[in-house]
N, C-alpha and C positions, 0 to 999 in steps of 0.2 A: 857299879853305885853305892855308895856310904849308904849307910842308917839313913842320915839327916835327910840327903836326895831323895830314900825312898819315902819316906815323910811327908818332905814338901818338893815336889818334884819342879824341875827349872824351868826355866820358861825357853831356854834351847832346847834345839833338841840332838846336838852332837859338835864333839871336841875335838878334833883334832890336831896333834902335838907332835914336834919333833923329835922332844928330849923331856926327860926329867930335869928338873930346878934345882942344880945338885952341884958341889964345885967337880971339877973346874970349869966345867959350865957358864953355874950363876956369874963369873969373872967376867966371859965374853957379854952376856946381854946387861953387866954394867960398867962396861967399856964404852957400850953402844948408849944406855941410857940418862947415864952419868958424867961420859967421857967425853960424849959426844965424836965417839970413833964409827960415822955413818958410815964408812966404806963398808961395815959389818950388815948393814941391812938387807944388801942383797943376796948375802952370802947365809942368811936366816931365812929371806926371802926362796931362793933356791932350795932348802931343805924343806923350807914348811911344803912348795911347790911340790915336792916329788912325795913325801909324804901323804898330802891330799889325793895325789894321783895314786897312791899303793891302795891308798882306802877303798878309793871309788872301783879301782879295778878289783878289790879282796873281796867287796863287801855286796850284801844280797842290794836286791833292788831298788831301795829305798836309799840307798846311799849316794848320794849324789853330789858333783860342784854345784855353789852356789848359783846364782842367775846374778848378783850382783856382790861388789867387796864394798866395803867401811870399816875406817878403824876408829878406832877408840877413842874421843877427844881428851885433852888436857884442857883444862879449866883456861882461862887468858890469861889471867898471872901467873901459870907455872908453863905455858909455853914462850909467853914474854920472860920468863929466869932461865929455862932450857935453849930457847929458841930455835927450837924445834919438836916435833910430835916423834917418839922412836915407833909409835905402832904405825904412824901416813908414812914413812920411811920404811915399814918391812913391805908392808901396804903396796908404793906404789909398783916397785919391780914385782911383788908376787900378781897384781890383775897381769902386768903386760906378759908374764913365763904361764899365766895359767888363760891369757888372755879373753879377761871375765873385765868389764870396765867400771870403775873405783868412783866412786862418790862420796866425798871423807865429808861432806857437810847433811849429810841426812839428819844427823843427829848433832847438836851442841850441848855443852855441860853446861848447866845454865848458873850454875854456881858452886864456888869451891868447897872441894871436900878434902880432910884431911887424908895425907897417903896411908892409901888401905897398908903398907909396910911398917907403920908404926906402931905395932904390938896392941893394934886391935883384935879383941875375938869377937866371934863369927855372930853375935851379938849387935856388937858396938857398929864393924864392918856393915851391916847391910841399913843399922840406923843411920849411918854416916854416905850411904849413900841413896838414901830411899828419895825417891822422885829430883836426882840428880843431873838427866838430862830428859833434854826437849826433842820432841823431833820439831824438825823446819819446816813451818806448812808449804813450802814449794815443792817439800818432798814424799809428800804423800800420798800421792798419785804413783811413785814410783815406789814405794813399799807395798802398798797397797797388793797381796795375793804372790807377793815376790818371794821368793828363799834368796836370804840375804847372810851372807856370809860376813862375819866379824873378828876380824884382826888386830891382836895386839900382839905385849912380846910376851908374858907373863900371863901364867894362869895359877892363881895361890887356891884361895878357897872357891873363886869362881863367883862371889859374889859381885862384880864388877860385872862381869859377863852377863850374869843374869840379870842384874838391873836393866841394861839396856838391850838384852834380847826382849824385857818384858816392855819395855816402852817401844822397839819394834814392835811387840804381837799388839798393843794397843794400836799402832797403826797399821794394823790388818797385815803384819810378813806371816806368808805362812808357812816357812819356815826359818829358820836362826842355825848354823853352824860357827862357831867360835875354832877360827885357824891363828894357834898361838905357837910361838917359838918351842917356849920351857912352858912346864909343868907342874906345881909341889906334886912328887907322888905322895 
């Protein structure tokens, strides 16, 4: 863990990532996210499933797969603009491979935020995401006491996933594990 994470512990318990977000892999992620290359999502899911299974097999007794998966939602305007949610496109085949239920609507993004990739520093990213997500009232029973796996394409600073996990925790999630295809080293 970095110094910042030691001083300000994250709301999530664990992160499973396949690969570093660096060239040339970054181009594959961008092809999915902005180029609409949806055929990449099942490949990312297969690799992520293998990484998750390997971590569970190699880990200690507390390294377990989540009970349920969800995906980081896009805002309504960004979803309309893009036409799909890349995290959900990865989560669908991942759920099938891991034989886990997928609840894509546990949380929703209640307001538009600036894209985290737009040169924001750490403090700006935190402010940008503060209270960005809200628990769907009908999802509280599913979240309470549950180990939730959160699927996303890329983790950079982890602020989006931290705010998402904080919101899940406030609804009673017992554990939150991030499952991301790529992570910024």
